C-alpha positions in Angstrom: 0.0 -0.2 0.1 2.8 2.3 0.9 4.7 1.5 -2.3 1.5 2.3 -4.4 1.2 5.5 -2.9 4.4 6.7 -3.6 4.4 5.8 -7.2 1.4 8.1 -7.2 3.0 10.8 -6.0 5.7 10.2 -8.4 3.1 10.5 -11.4 1.7 13.4 -9.8 5.2 15.0 -9.7 6.1 14.0 -13.0 2.5 15.4 -14.5 3.0 18.6 -12.7 6.4 18.9 -14.2 5.2 18.1 -17.5 2.2 20.8 -17.2 4.6 23.5 -16.0 7.1 22.8 -18.7 4.1 22.9 -21.3 3.1 25.9 -19.7 6.3 27.7 -20.5 6.4 26.7 -24.0 3.0 28.1 -24.7 3.2 31.0 -22.7 6.9 32.0 -23.6 6.3 32.6 -27.4 3.2 34.5 -26.6 5.2 36.7 -24.2 8.0 37.1 -26.8 5.5 38.0 -29.5 3.8 40.5 -27.2 7.0 42.1 -26.5 7.9 42.3 -30.1 4.3 43.5 -30.9 4.8 46.3 -28.2 8.2 47.5 -29.5 6.7 47.6 -33.0 3.8 49.8 -31.9 6.3 52.0 -30.1 8.1 52.5 -33.1 5.0 53.0 -35.2 3.9 55.8 -32.7 7.4 57.3 -33.2 6.7 57.6 -37.3 3.4 58.7 -37.0 4.5 61.7 -34.7 7.3 62.5 -37.1 5.1 62.1 -40.0 2.6 64.5 -38.7 5.2 66.7 -37.7 6.5 67.1 -41.6 2.9 67.2 -42.6 1.8 69.9 -40.3 5.5 71.6 -42.0 4.6 71.1 -45.5 1.1 72.5 -44.6 2.5 75.7 -43.2 4.5 76.0 -46.5 1.9 75.6 -48.7 -0.1 78.4 -46.6 3.2 80.5 -47.1 3.6 79.8 -51.0 -0.5 80.3 -51.2 -0.3 83.6 -49.9 2.6 84.2 -52.4 0.6 83.3 -55.1 -2.3 85.5 -54.2 -0.4 88.5 -53.9 1.5 87.7 -57.4 -2.2 87.0 -58.9 -3.3 90.4 -57.5 -0.3 92.4 -58.9 -1.4 90.6 -62.2 -4.5 91.5 -62.0 -3.6 95.3 -61.4 -1.2 95.6 -63.8 -3.8 94.2 -66.8 -6.2 96.6 -65.3 -3.3 99.5 -66.2 -2.6 98.0 -69.6 -6.1 98.1 -70.1 -6.2 101.8 -69.4 -3.4 102.6 -71.1 -4.5 100.8 -74.2 -7.6 102.7 -74.0 -5.8 105.9 -74.0 -3.4 104.7 -76.7 -6.6 104.1 -78.9 -7.9 107.0 -78.2 -4.8 108.9 -79.3 -4.9 106.7 -82.7 -8.3 108.3 -83.3 -7.2 111.5 -82.8 -4.1 111.4 -84.9 -6.0 109.8 -87.4 -8.3 112.8 -87.6 -6.1 115.2 -87.7 -4.3 113.5 -91.0 -7.4 113.4 -92.3 -7.7 117.4 -91.3 -4.0 118.1 -92.6 -4.8 116.4 -95.9 -8.4 118.4 -96.4 -6.1 121.8 -95.4 -3.8 121.0 -97.9 -5.8 120.4 -100.3 -7.4 123.7 -99.7 -4.2 125.4 -99.9 -3.3 123.9 -103.1 -6.6 125.3 -104.4 -6.2 128.9 -103.3 -2.8 128.6 -104.7 -3.8 128.0 -108.2 -6.7 130.5 -107.5 -3.9 133.3 -106.5 -2.0 132.1 -109.8 -5.0 132.8 -111.7 -6.2 136.0 -110.1 -2.5 137.1 -111.2 -2.9 135.8 -114.3 -6.1 137.9 -114.7 -4.5 141.3 -113.1 -1.7 140.7 -115.8 -3.9 140.5 -118.5 -6.0 143.5 -117.2 -2.8 145.6 -117.0 -1.6 144.3 -120.5 -5.1 145.6 -121.8 -5.0 148.8 -120.3 -1.6 149.6 -121.6 -2.5 148.4 -124.9 -5.3 151.0 -124.9 -2.9 153.8 -123.7 -1.0 152.9 -126.4 -3.5 152.9 -128.8 -5.1 156.0 -128.1 -1.4 157.7 -128.0 -0.8 156.4 -131.4 -4.3 157.9 -132.3 -3.1 161.2 -131.5 -5.6 161.2 -128.2 -3.4 160.8 -125.5 -4.1 164.2 -123.9 -7.2 166.6 -123.2 -5.4 169.3 -125.6 -5.3 166.7 -128.6 -8.9 165.5 -127.9 -10.2 168.9 -127.7 -8.6 169.9 -130.9 -9.6 166.8 -132.9 -13.5 167.5 -131.9 -15.6 169.4 -134.2 -17.6 170.5 -131.7 -18.3 170.4 -127.5 -20.6 167.7 -128.0 -18.2 165.7 -129.8 -15.3 166.6 -127.3 -17.8 165.8 -124.7 -18.3 162.3 -125.7 -14.5 161.4 -126.1 -13.5 162.4 -123.1 -16.3 160.1 -121.3 -15.5 157.4 -123.5 -11.8 157.4 -122.8 -13.0 158.2 -119.0 -15.1 154.7 -118.8 -12.4 152.8 -120.3 -10.0 154.0 -117.6 -12.4 153.4 -114.9 -13.5 150.3 -115.9 -10.1 148.8 -116.1 -9.1 150.3 -112.6 -12.5 149.0 -111.3 -11.5 145.9 -112.4 -8.0 145.7 -111.2 -9.2 146.8 -107.9 -11.3 143.8 -108.0 -8.7 141.6 -108.4 -6.6 142.9 -106.0 -9.0 142.5 -103.2 -9.8 139.2 -104.2 -6.0 138.3 -104.3 -5.8 139.8 -100.8 -8.7 137.7 -99.5 -7.1 134.6 -100.8 -3.8 135.4 -99.6 -5.6 135.9 -96.1 -7.1 132.6 -96.4 -3.9 130.9 -97.1 -2.3 132.2 -94.3 -5.2 130.9 -91.8 -5.1 127.6 -93.6 -1.5 127.5 -93.3 -1.4 128.3 -89.8 -4.4 125.9 -89.0 -2.2 123.4 -90.7 0.7 123.8 -88.7 -1.4 123.8 -85.6 -2.6 120.6 -86.5 0.9 119.1 -87.4 2.0 120.4 -83.8 -0.7 118.5 -82.2 -0.2 115.5 -84.7 3.4 115.3 -83.7 2.3 115.7 -79.9 0.1 112.9 -80.4 2.6 110.9 -82.0 5.0 111.4 -79.4 2.2 110.6 -76.6 1.4 107.2 -78.5 5.0 106.3 -78.7 5.3 107.0 -75.0 2.5 104.9 -74.3 3.6 102.3 -76.6 6.7 102.1 -74.3 4.6 102.2 -71.1 2.3 99.0 -72.7 5.9 97.1 -73.5 7.1 97.9 -70.1 4.1 96.6 -68.2 4.0 93.7 -71.0 7.6 92.5 -69.7 6.6 93.1 -65.9 3.3 90.9 -66.9 5.5 87.9 -68.3 7.6 88.1 -65.3 4.6 87.9 -63.0 2.9 85.1 -64.9 6.0 83.0 -64.8 6.1 83.4 -61.2 2.4 82.7 -61.0 2.7 79.4 -63.2 6.1 78.6 -60.8 4.5 78.9 -57.4 1.4 77.0 -58.9 4.0 74.1 -59.7 5.4 74.6 -56.6 1.9 74.4 -54.6 0.9 71.3 -57.0 4.2 69.3 -55.8 3.5 70.3 -52.2 -0.1 68.8 -52.9 1.3 65.8 -54.0 3.7 65.4 -51.1 1.0 66.3 -48.5 -1.6 63.6 -49.8 1.5 61.2 -49.8 2.3 62.6 -46.3 -1.4 62.2 -45.5 -1.4 58.5 -46.9 1.9 57.8 -45.0 0.2 58.9 -41.4 -2.5 56.9 -42.2 -0.9 53.6 -43.1 1.2 54.2 -39.9 -2.1 54.6 -38.3 -3.5 51.5 -39.7 -0.2 49.4 -38.9 -0.8 50.9 -35.4 -4.2 49.7 -35.2 -3.2 46.3 -36.5 -0.4 45.8 -34.1 -2.9 46.7 -31.2 -5.4 44.2 -32.6 -2.5 41.5 -32.4 -1.2 42.6 -28.7 -4.9 42.4 -27.8 -5.1 38.7 -29.5 -1.6 37.6 -28.0 -3.0 39.0 -24.7 -6.2 36.6 -25.1 -4.0 33.6 -26.4 -2.2 34.2 -23.1 -5.2 34.0 -20.9 -6.7 31.3 -22.8 -3.5 29.5 -23.6 -4.9 28.9 -26.8 -6.2 30.5 -30.2 -7.5 29.8 -33.5 -6.6 31.2 -36.7 -8.2 31.1 -39.8 -8.1 32.3 -43.4 -10.9 33.4 -46.1 -11.0 31.9 -49.5 -7.7 32.0 -51.8 -8.4 33.6 -55.1 -5.6 31.4 -57.0 -1.8 31.5 -56.8 0.6 32.0 -59.4 4.4 31.1 -59.8 7.2 33.7 -60.1 11.2 34.1 -59.7 12.2 33.3 -56.5 15.3 34.8 -55.3 18.4 33.9 -53.2 16.1 34.8 -50.0 13.6 33.1 -50.9 11.0 35.6 -51.9 8.7 35.6 -54.8 8.7 38.2 -57.9 5.1 39.9 -56.9 4.2 40.2 -60.6 4.7 37.1 -62.4 3.6 38.2 -65.7 6.2 37.7 -68.3 5.8 41.3 -69.4 6.6 43.2 -66.1 9.5 45.1 -65.8 11.0 47.4 -63.4 10.0 51.2 -64.5 11.4 53.4 -61.4 14.1 51.9 -59.2 14.5 52.5 -55.3 16.2 56.0 -54.5 15.9 59.8 -55.9 14.5 60.5 -58.9 12.1 63.4 -60.8 8.8 62.9 -59.8 6.7 61.8 -62.8 3.8 64.5 -61.8 5.2 67.2 -60.1 8.7 67.1 -61.8 10.3 67.6 -58.2 13.4 65.5 -57.1 12.4 63.2 -54.4 13.0 60.4 -52.9 11.4 56.8 -54.1 11.0 54.2 -51.4 9.9 51.3 -53.5 10.1 50.1 -57.0 7.5 50.7 -59.9 6.9 47.3 -61.7 5.3 48.0 -64.9 2.3 45.5 -66.2 -0.7 45.5 -68.0 -3.7 46.3 -66.3 -5.5 43.9 -64.0 -2.2 41.5 -64.2 -1.8 39.4 -61.3 -0.2 40.6 -58.0 1.2 37.7 -55.7 2.3 37.4 -52.1 6.0 37.0 -52.3 6.0 35.0 -48.9 3.6 34.0 -46.5 1.9 36.2 -44.2 -1.2 38.1 -42.9 -3.1 41.1 -44.4 -2.4 43.9 -42.0 -4.8 46.6 -43.8 -6.7 47.1 -47.2 -7.0 50.7 -48.2 -9.1 52.3 -50.9 -8.1 55.9 -51.8 -8.2 58.4 -54.5 -4.9 60.0 -53.6 -1.0 58.7 -52.8 -1.1 54.8 -52.9 -4.4 54.4 -54.2 -6.0 51.1 -53.8 -3.6 49.4 -51.7 -2.5 46.9 -48.7 -0.2 45.8 -46.4 1.1 42.4 -45.4 3.2 41.4 -42.5 5.3 38.4 -43.5 5.7 37.4 -39.7 9.7 37.7 -40.0 10.2 41.2 -39.3 9.6 42.6 -42.5 6.2 44.0 -44.3 5.3 44.8 -47.9 3.2 47.3 -49.2 1.1 47.1 -52.8 0.0 50.7 -54.3 -2.2 51.9 -57.0 -4.0 48.1 -57.3 -7.0 48.2 -59.5 -8.5 45.9 -57.2 -8.1 43.6 -54.3 -8.1 39.9 -53.8 -7.9 39.6 -50.0 -8.9 41.5 -46.9 -7.5 42.4 -43.8 -6.4 39.7 -41.1 -6.5 37.3 -43.7 -3.6 34.8 -44.0 -2.0 34.3 -47.2 0.4 31.8 -48.7 3.5 32.6 -51.0 2.4 33.1 -54.7 -1.1 33.4 -53.6 -2.7 36.3 -55.7 -3.7 39.2 -53.3 -4.4 42.3 -55.9 -4.5 43.3 -59.5 -2.2 45.8 -61.2 -4.1 49.3 -62.0 -3.3 53.1 -61.7 -5.4 54.4 -59.2 -4.3 57.0 -57.0 -0.7 59.6 -57.4 -0.1 57.6 -60.5 0.7 58.1 -64.3 -0.2 54.5 -65.8 -0.6 50.8 -64.4 1.9 49.5 -62.6 2.6 48.1 -59.0 4.3 50.5 -56.4 6.2 47.7 -54.2 7.7 48.4 -50.9 9.4 46.4 -48.3 9.5 47.9 -44.6 11.0 46.6 -41.4 9.6 46.5 -38.2 10.9 49.7 -37.4 8.7 51.2 -40.5 11.9 52.1 -42.1 11.5 51.6 -46.1 14.2 49.3 -47.6 15.4 48.8 -51.3 12.9 46.0 -52.5 15.4 45.1 -55.2 17.5 43.4 -52.5 14.8 40.7 -51.7 13.3 40.0 -55.3 14.3 39.8 -58.4 12.6 39.2 -62.3 
């Protein structure tokens, strides 16, 4: 009986040791995983703070640039208004110059006609004088050039009176005609002087207006130069603003992604704690959307876009942004492929989150490969998995697209470590 009791105690002791060892085997990995997740959470929280700080800095810079843009556009509007006023004034001067040109041409024509009239009048005077002289010569030649001669040649007093009256009439008529012509010439000359003075005055006005027009042309040319400079500055600032909008969208996406990571890690920590409390747990996966084979690198990672036509269109590192044109760091590789080409998991893992966005990464997802590495898949056309789902190497998880901040169909592929650092994917996968 005593021997039996001793055996029972021995078995009880052995069972207790086994259970204790089993508990250690079960809880130790869970505790280690929880500690690792807690560290990851702390790292992610630090990344969120840094990204949010950078985001605020970008927004402040954008506000500053927007103020500059508004001032430039205000200056542009003001100068455009001034140019319009000057142009209206110039158009008015053009009309006045045209009117003066017509007036000068009309006055020139009138002066020419007056000069022609003067020539004709002078000719008439010359003809009248010549006729008068001829008559005087005729009278002289006929011997009737004096009163005494006329008296002697007259037969009686009546004849004498008749001859004297005829001589007087001829002389008076000629003198009257000469006087009339001289008056007309005087008036014509006065008119010519008036027209000439008016023409000279019009020409002076035309010269002054033409000079003013030249001055306005110079002002418009100067304003046009300034307008071009301001328009170039406005375009430059708008380009900067467009680039900053892209950076802000990317930064907002990055913060959102980190927060999704944070939520996923918190969920994993909670799950590990529950497993620790219940000493067990279950995991599952949703339906498989098919699988494909890709080239496997020396590190055992499978090429994420297995179609034969895929290729790297942009590498990891500094590059000129295809949309904004600014120089910026590219934290992944772009794999160009036809729309809806399959995207596969390069390793086994768990989908941390999926996100549908019109900016930044567009439709994208993050996968935790449970080996200290995460992979992100951006600009997808659609997804084949959901958050929390387990995936196998080669399993189809999404399809190539061009959603978000993108210029064409491709996969933006990132590799991150547990601290959130973005690594060069070409060190892990190969075509």
